[in-house]
Backbone as CSV, one residue per row, in Angstrom:
resi,resn,N_x,N_y,N_z,CA_x,CA_y,CA_z,C_x,C_y,C_z
1,UNK,89.875,125.661,100.923,90.681,124.470,100.647,91.981,124.885,99.970
2,UNK,92.988,124.037,100.070,94.286,124.342,99.459,94.887,123.060,98.915
3,UNK,95.749,123.229,97.921,96.422,122.072,97.331,97.602,121.701,98.225
4,UNK,97.315,120.915,99.252,98.311,120.478,100.224,98.460,118.960,100.135
5,UNK,99.687,118.481,100.067,99.937,117.040,100.057,101.426,116.802,100.231
6,UNK,101.797,115.542,100.411,103.207,115.149,100.427,103.437,114.106,99.340
7,UNK,104.365,114.403,98.441,104.770,113.429,97.422,105.847,112.532,98.017
8,UNK,105.807,111.254,97.646,106.730,110.285,98.232,107.231,109.322,97.160
9,UNK,108.456,108.862,97.333,109.015,107.862,96.428,109.941,106.948,97.221
10,UNK,109.855,105.657,96.953,110.740,104.676,97.568,111.585,103.989,96.505
11,UNK,112.776,103.577,96.910,113.598,102.675,96.106,113.778,101.395,96.911
12,UNK,113.897,100.276,96.203,114.012,98.981,96.878,115.278,98.251,96.443
13,UNK,115.735,97.357,97.316,116.976,96.621,97.076,116.788,95.455,96.114
14,UNK,115.584,94.935,96.045,115.286,93.765,95.221,113.789,93.750,94.927
15,UNK,113.259,92.718,94.279,111.833,92.735,93.920,110.861,92.739,95.097
16,UNK,111.306,92.439,96.291,110.418,92.454,97.452,110.013,93.880,97.793
17,UNK,108.708,94.097,97.975,108.236,95.422,98.392,108.743,95.812,99.771
18,UNK,109.190,94.837,100.545,109.688,95.110,101.889,111.180,95.416,101.912
19,UNK,111.806,95.519,100.740,113.262,95.720,100.692,113.632,97.199,100.532
20,UNK,112.877,98.071,101.164,113.060,99.514,101.022,114.482,99.931,101.402
21,UNK,115.110,100.741,100.547,116.473,101.188,100.841,116.632,102.708,100.756
22,UNK,115.583,103.417,100.305,115.650,104.878,100.264,114.243,105.439,100.176
23,UNK,114.069,106.642,100.712,112.802,107.353,100.617,113.088,108.800,100.245
24,UNK,112.205,109.373,99.454,112.256,110.793,99.136,110.891,111.403,99.387
25,UNK,110.875,112.646,99.862,109.625,113.305,100.229,109.646,114.755,99.776
26,UNK,108.500,115.255,99.339,108.361,116.664,98.977,107.019,117.158,99.506
27,UNK,107.050,118.188,100.336,105.828,118.733,100.941,105.314,119.903,100.099
28,UNK,104.023,119.881,99.815,103.378,120.931,99.025,102.334,121.628,99.887
29,UNK,102.393,122.958,99.867,101.409,123.765,100.567,100.869,124.818,99.603
30,UNK,99.548,124.795,99.441,98.878,125.748,98.565,99.490,125.746,97.164
31,UNK,99.803,124.556,96.681,100.303,124.400,95.326,101.750,124.773,95.110
32,UNK,102.527,124.866,96.189,103.938,125.222,96.102,104.756,124.230,96.932
33,UNK,105.862,123.740,96.375,106.756,122.876,97.138,107.470,123.735,98.184
34,UNK,107.302,123.380,99.448,107.888,124.183,100.527,109.006,123.452,101.272
35,UNK,109.120,122.144,101.069,110.169,121.395,101.754,110.384,120.077,101.029
36,UNK,111.603,119.592,101.096,111.921,118.284,100.520,113.020,117.640,101.348
37,UNK,113.025,116.333,101.386,114.051,115.608,102.127,114.091,114.168,101.629
38,UNK,115.073,113.435,102.079,115.187,112.025,101.735,116.351,111.412,102.474
39,UNK,116.327,110.109,102.612,117.405,109.430,103.320,117.452,107.958,102.934
40,UNK,118.592,107.363,103.206,118.760,105.929,102.985,118.155,105.150,104.134
41,UNK,117.762,103.917,103.861,117.157,103.036,104.859,117.799,101.666,104.744
42,UNK,118.132,101.063,105.884,118.649,99.694,105.865,117.464,98.728,105.772
43,UNK,117.370,97.947,104.709,116.212,97.064,104.540,116.115,96.041,105.669
44,UNK,114.894,95.576,105.960,114.715,94.580,107.014,115.455,93.285,106.706
45,UNK,115.862,92.604,107.758,116.501,91.300,107.598,115.576,90.370,106.819
46,UNK,116.169,89.629,105.918,115.392,88.740,105.061,114.951,89.394,103.762
47,UNK,115.093,90.728,103.706,114.735,91.481,102.495,115.889,92.401,102.098
48,UNK,117.082,92.089,102.574,118.196,93.036,102.485,119.263,92.683,101.446
49,UNK,118.972,91.725,100.567,119.918,91.400,99.496,119.718,92.385,98.344
50,UNK,120.797,93.016,97.901,120.717,93.963,96.794,120.924,93.231,95.469
51,UNK,119.922,93.301,94.610,120.026,92.715,93.279,120.757,93.677,92.357
52,UNK,121.556,93.118,91.464,122.295,93.960,90.524,121.360,94.843,89.703
53,UNK,120.216,94.305,89.311,119.273,95.082,88.505,118.823,96.321,89.255
54,UNK,118.475,96.160,90.516,118.018,97.306,91.300,119.128,98.330,91.491
55,UNK,120.328,97.832,91.783,121.451,98.748,91.983,121.764,99.509,90.707
56,UNK,121.646,98.844,89.561,121.882,99.550,88.290,120.850,100.652,88.077
57,UNK,119.660,100.466,88.604,118.600,101.467,88.435,118.834,102.686,89.320
58,UNK,119.078,102.442,90.623,119.153,103.585,91.545,120.552,103.863,92.097
59,UNK,121.495,102.963,91.873,122.876,103.213,92.291,123.175,102.948,93.749
60,UNK,122.201,102.432,94.505,122.400,102.177,95.934,122.896,100.753,96.128
61,UNK,123.938,100.597,96.959,124.520,99.287,97.237,124.368,98.952,98.718
62,UNK,124.584,97.702,99.048,124.470,97.272,100.440,125.386,98.077,101.362
63,UNK,126.598,98.373,100.899,127.541,99.120,101.724,127.026,100.526,102.018
64,UNK,126.219,101.071,101.119,125.713,102.432,101.301,124.714,102.530,102.449
65,UNK,124.020,101.430,102.737,122.989,101.467,103.784,123.411,100.732,105.045
66,UNK,124.664,100.289,105.095,125.128,99.490,106.240,124.935,100.221,107.564
67,UNK,125.122,101.526,107.566,124.980,102.304,108.795,123.717,103.162,108.802
68,UNK,122.819,102.938,107.864,121.590,103.725,107.786,120.595,103.258,108.842
69,UNK,119.652,104.117,109.139,118.591,103.762,110.082,117.716,102.656,109.488
70,UNK,117.209,101.807,110.350,116.273,100.774,109.913,114.903,101.404,109.679
71,UNK,114.013,100.630,109.092,112.645,101.110,108.884,112.008,101.510,110.216
72,UNK,112.149,100.661,111.214,111.558,100.957,112.519,112.141,102.237,113.113
73,UNK,113.439,102.427,112.950,114.095,103.605,113.516,113.707,104.894,112.802
74,UNK,113.464,104.822,111.504,113.170,106.040,110.758,111.681,106.319,110.577
75,UNK,110.831,105.365,110.977,109.391,105.541,110.785,108.853,106.803,111.473
76,UNK,109.311,107.145,112.683,108.827,108.394,113.292,109.165,109.634,112.470
77,UNK,110.338,109.663,111.850,110.714,110.808,111.020,109.827,110.878,109.780
78,UNK,109.516,109.736,109.206,108.631,109.685,108.056,107.256,110.228,108.427
79,UNK,106.728,109.736,109.555,105.405,110.171,110.001,105.393,111.654,110.349
80,UNK,106.480,112.153,110.922,106.548,113.562,111.301,106.525,114.455,110.067
81,UNK,107.218,114.044,109.015,107.244,114.860,107.797,105.874,114.848,107.118
82,UNK,105.243,113.686,107.058,103.969,113.550,106.350,102.829,114.199,107.125
83,UNK,102.818,114.040,108.432,101.714,114.569,109.226,100.396,113.946,108.799
84,UNK,99.392,114.800,108.570,98.071,114.318,108.165,97.852,114.428,106.659
85,UNK,98.920,114.637,105.906,98.782,114.844,104.466,98.300,113.600,103.724
86,UNK,97.638,113.848,102.607,97.437,112.810,101.612,98.781,112.591,100.921
87,UNK,99.147,111.343,100.718,100.371,111.024,99.993,100.093,110.960,98.497
88,UNK,101.081,111.343,97.712,100.993,111.243,96.264,102.260,110.548,95.781
89,UNK,102.115,109.615,94.863,103.270,108.924,94.281,102.954,108.557,92.842
90,UNK,104.000,108.398,92.040,103.829,107.996,90.650,103.822,106.472,90.620
91,UNK,102.687,105.898,90.254,102.417,104.469,90.431,102.327,104.177,91.922
92,UNK,101.370,104.843,92.561,101.259,104.844,94.025,101.058,103.457,94.615
93,UNK,100.472,102.544,93.856,100.272,101.201,94.390,101.572,100.577,94.859
94,UNK,102.647,100.823,94.108,103.955,100.299,94.497,104.422,100.921,95.808
95,UNK,104.382,102.229,95.903,104.918,102.904,97.089,104.095,102.599,98.339
96,UNK,102.780,102.480,98.187,101.957,102.143,99.348,102.199,100.691,99.773
97,UNK,102.475,99.812,98.786,102.817,98.429,99.117,104.132,98.370,99.877
98,UNK,105.074,99.263,99.553,106.333,99.314,100.291,106.062,99.629,101.758
99,UNK,105.229,100.620,102.020,104.911,100.965,103.406,104.266,99.777,104.113
100,UNK,103.260,99.196,103.481,102.512,98.112,104.118,103.376,96.865,104.321
101,UNK,104.087,96.443,103.284,104.866,95.200,103.374,106.081,95.346,104.282
102,UNK,106.683,96.538,104.305,107.816,96.721,105.207,107.347,96.726,106.647
103,UNK,106.212,97.346,106.925,105.662,97.300,108.285,105.337,95.868,108.694
104,UNK,104.833,95.083,107.763,104.556,93.681,108.068,105.852,92.942,108.386
105,UNK,106.911,93.238,107.631,108.185,92.552,107.833,108.844,92.927,109.159
106,UNK,108.610,94.158,109.617,109.262,94.628,110.850,108.355,94.566,112.071
107,UNK,107.072,94.312,111.851,106.131,94.271,112.972,105.665,95.632,113.427
108,UNK,105.940,96.666,112.629,105.470,98.010,112.973,104.020,98.199,112.542
109,UNK,103.310,99.064,113.272,101.952,99.406,112.867,102.009,100.195,111.562
110,UNK,101.197,99.812,110.617,101.183,100.480,109.316,100.273,101.706,109.379
111,UNK,100.796,102.882,109.063,99.933,104.077,109.071,98.895,103.981,107.955
112,UNK,97.632,104.279,108.245,96.576,104.148,107.227,96.479,105.398,106.349
113,UNK,97.569,105.716,105.664,97.600,106.944,104.872,96.598,106.909,103.722
114,UNK,96.005,108.072,103.452,95.258,108.270,102.221,96.267,108.627,101.128
115,UNK,95.962,108.224,99.895,96.930,108.473,98.832,96.258,108.609,97.475
116,UNK,96.961,109.294,96.582,96.528,109.457,95.199,97.701,109.130,94.295
117,UNK,97.390,108.771,93.056,98.415,108.320,92.112,98.591,109.342,90.990
118,UNK,99.792,109.894,90.879,100.054,110.870,89.821,100.078,110.216,88.443
119,UNK,100.375,108.926,88.373,100.319,108.220,87.082,98.886,108.185,86.566
120,UNK,97.950,107.859,87.432,96.540,107.829,87.030,96.061,109.214,86.618
121,UNK,96.458,110.223,87.372,96.071,111.599,87.050,96.665,112.008,85.707
122,UNK,97.946,111.693,85.505,98.621,112.070,84.259,97.928,111.458,83.046
123,UNK,97.470,110.221,83.167,96.799,109.565,82.038,95.503,110.287,81.661
124,UNK,94.894,110.983,82.616,93.651,111.698,82.351,93.892,113.140,81.879
125,UNK,95.033,113.706,82.243,95.280,115.122,81.978,96.134,115.347,80.736
126,UNK,97.119,114.461,80.504,98.072,114.657,79.417,97.850,113.645,78.297
127,UNK,98.260,114.016,77.103,98.275,113.102,75.963,99.739,112.847,75.616
128,UNK,100.273,111.717,76.065,101.692,111.423,75.912,101.895,110.022,75.338
129,UNK,103.050,109.820,74.716,103.387,108.488,74.223,103.810,107.574,75.368
130,UNK,104.388,108.155,76.412,104.808,107.396,77.592,104.413,108.164,78.838
131,UNK,103.975,107.431,79.840,103.591,108.062,81.101,104.593,107.747,82.208
132,UNK,105.812,107.361,81.802,106.897,107.240,82.779,107.172,108.618,83.355
133,UNK,107.643,108.643,84.592,107.781,109.901,85.319,108.591,110.962,84.571
134,UNK,109.731,110.639,83.946,110.474,111.701,83.261,109.674,112.382,82.149
135,UNK,108.872,111.625,81.408,108.079,112.192,80.332,106.937,113.056,80.882
136,UNK,106.295,112.549,81.932,105.192,113.299,82.536,105.710,114.573,83.195
137,UNK,106.822,114.468,83.894,107.394,115.644,84.557,107.780,116.708,83.546
138,UNK,108.330,116.282,82.408,108.701,117.234,81.362,107.470,117.963,80.844
139,UNK,106.382,117.242,80.653,105.137,117.862,80.201,104.609,118.848,81.239
140,UNK,104.875,118.567,82.503,104.439,119.451,83.586,105.362,120.656,83.762
141,UNK,106.431,120.708,82.968,107.342,121.838,83.057,108.481,121.649,84.030
142,UNK,108.631,120.420,84.530,109.729,120.116,85.444,110.823,119.440,84.634
143,UNK,111.932,120.127,84.435,112.969,119.678,83.509,113.698,118.434,83.955
144,UNK,114.854,118.201,83.350,115.641,117.004,83.628,115.956,116.880,85.112
145,UNK,115.873,115.666,85.622,116.170,115.407,87.029,116.778,114.018,87.146
146,UNK,117.317,113.721,88.314,118.006,112.444,88.545,116.970,111.353,88.811
147,UNK,116.422,110.797,87.727,115.395,109.763,87.870,115.941,108.578,88.661
148,UNK,115.116,108.080,89.584,115.424,106.991,90.514,116.281,107.444,91.691
149,UNK,116.554,108.748,91.798,116.942,109.310,93.087,115.621,109.601,93.784
150,UNK,115.416,109.026,94.968,114.092,109.061,95.594,113.590,110.487,95.822
151,UNK,114.452,111.378,96.286,114.017,112.747,96.545,113.690,113.470,95.249
152,UNK,114.510,113.277,94.221,114.246,113.899,92.921,112.940,113.391,92.331
153,UNK,112.668,112.097,92.472,111.421,111.538,91.954,110.216,112.091,92.710
154,UNK,110.327,112.223,94.022,109.227,112.787,94.805,108.951,114.225,94.383
155,UNK,110.017,114.983,94.159,109.870,116.367,93.731,109.216,116.442,92.351
156,UNK,109.634,115.581,91.438,109.027,115.545,90.108,107.548,115.196,90.198
157,UNK,107.219,114.225,91.020,105.826,113.821,91.220,105.004,114.990,91.751
158,UNK,105.561,115.723,92.704,104.857,116.877,93.261,104.533,117.893,92.175
159,UNK,105.495,118.165,91.301,105.276,119.146,90.243,104.248,118.663,89.220
160,UNK,104.192,117.366,88.987,103.168,116.825,88.096,101.782,117.108,88.665
161,UNK,101.583,116.842,89.940,100.272,117.053,90.541,99.914,118.528,90.610
162,UNK,100.903,119.372,90.874,100.654,120.821,90.901,100.202,121.298,89.523
163,UNK,100.894,120.845,88.485,100.541,121.256,87.129,99.187,120.697,86.716
164,UNK,98.934,119.441,87.037,97.648,118.841,86.689,96.501,119.578,87.369
165,UNK,96.683,119.930,88.637,95.644,120.661,89.363,95.387,122.022,88.710
166,UNK,96.445,122.673,88.258,96.292,123.965,87.584,95.506,123.801,86.285
167,UNK,95.811,122.740,85.546,95.168,122.542,84.241,93.680,122.252,84.358
168,UNK,93.280,121.571,85.425,91.861,121.236,85.573,91.163,122.149,86.574
169,UNK,91.903,123.158,87.065,91.350,124.150,88.007,90.819,123.495,89.277
170,UNK,91.642,122.600,89.851,91.306,121.969,91.128,92.175,122.575,92.218
171,UNK,91.564,122.926,93.338,92.341,123.576,94.397,92.621,122.688,95.595
172,UNK,92.341,121.402,95.469,92.802,120.444,96.476,92.875,119.056,95.851
173,UNK,93.505,118.140,96.559,93.741,116.803,96.024,92.443,116.051,95.749
174,UNK,91.483,116.161,96.646,90.229,115.438,96.447,89.498,115.929,95.203
175,UNK,89.488,117.249,94.982,88.867,117.780,93.777,89.631,117.365,92.528
176,UNK,90.961,117.380,92.602,91.772,116.939,91.465,91.424,115.508,91.091
177,UNK,91.358,114.638,92.096,90.995,113.243,91.834,89.599,113.138,91.232
178,UNK,88.663,113.903,91.786,87.289,113.867,91.281,87.226,114.339,89.835
179,UNK,87.883,115.436,89.530,87.853,115.974,88.170,88.506,115.029,87.168
180,UNK,89.479,114.264,87.642,90.189,113.337,86.752,89.559,111.944,86.732
181,UNK,88.559,111.735,87.557,87.896,110.433,87.590,88.735,109.337,88.200
182,UNK,89.596,109.703,89.164,90.402,108.708,89.872,90.063,108.767,91.359
183,UNK,90.571,107.823,92.101,90.226,107.717,93.524,91.352,108.214,94.405
184,UNK,90.976,108.804,95.530,91.899,108.954,96.655,91.652,107.738,97.528
185,UNK,92.622,106.847,97.580,92.460,105.574,98.280,93.087,105.648,99.665
186,UNK,93.058,104.545,100.369,93.652,104.473,101.695,94.333,103.131,101.875
187,UNK,95.509,103.168,102.493,96.200,101.909,102.778,95.325,101.073,103.694
188,UNK,95.039,99.862,103.273,94.194,98.972,104.070,95.024,98.361,105.190
189,UNK,94.626,98.644,106.399,95.324,98.122,107.567,94.429,97.097,108.234
190,UNK,94.980,95.914,108.490,94.195,94.842,109.108,93.760,95.242,110.508
191,UNK,92.511,94.947,110.828,92.004,95.237,112.162,92.626,94.265,113.159
192,UNK,92.844,94.712,114.407,93.393,93.800,115.409,92.420,92.663,115.693
193,UNK,92.937,91.486,116.040,92.045,90.363,116.310,91.146,90.630,117.499
194,UNK,89.930,90.109,117.398,88.970,90.271,118.494,89.211,89.179,119.518
195,UNK,89.370,89.579,120.773,89.591,88.619,121.852,88.280,88.274,122.505
196,UNK,88.009,86.982,122.569,86.768,86.529,123.195,87.036,86.104,124.624
197,UNK,86.134,86.464,125.484,86.263,86.077,126.890,85.129,85.110,127.225
198,UNK,85.499,83.998,127.793,84.522,82.989,128.184,84.399,83.005,129.703
199,UNK,83.191,83.236,130.171,82.961,83.258,131.617,82.565,81.861,132.064
200,UNK,83.367,81.304,132.970,83.091,79.937,133.411,81.934,79.927,134.403
């Protein structure tokens, strides 16, 4: 077994989970970050208003994503980078909701990714006053980074999980979750409706 996973982070334009405007990704193989990427996304229609609060957090404005790929257009690239990996995110419930709710908004099939939460792991491994990503990343030995830049956040999350796995001597994500008493969950995807046929 090996510590293989993809860390992911999304930024949103407003409080809607379907208002995704950026993604960051970091691929880990055998406990080492081997690739990272990220890009802007044009939020789906109806979820594309940028709130000042969100823009103040991540610095992304409507004009910045005007020519960006839509969720539907970039979904193949997202899936290609992730492959069959377990996803990891800091406060993963939010990021998995972004995937699910944006797919619902665009009519795309939602990938049933397995995922783990670095926030939950950090609460079991570290003793900190705050479990916000910058504090946890610092404890993991990952220095100052551009918090709320999606790629930087994904990279920080990856380093948190790598460090946590080292501290508890876990050599894969499932063992790390087990040792920390947390779950590797899966995005719940609704089953297609059953069609009934009536023979006259």
